[in-house]
C-alpha positions, 0 to 999 in steps of 0.5 A: 522489519520487512522492507517493501518497494512501494509506489505512492502517488497523490490522486487528484482528489488529495488522497494518497494511494500506496501499491505493492506488487509481488508474485507471492501476493499480486497487486496490494493496495491502500488509499489514505487521507495522508502518506502515512495512512496509505503506507500504514495500511499496506502491511496490513493488506500484504498480511491479508492476502498472504493468509 
């Protein structure tokens, strides 16, 4: 399993924003109602950008 350096922030509306930035894919971002939801969506977004 790959490891990513991710920035996770709680937004003012109570949702969580997860961001990953790399030269290959650029900025990948996902938002969820919980930390887990935001982090679970991020690898899918990264894969989508690579394809």
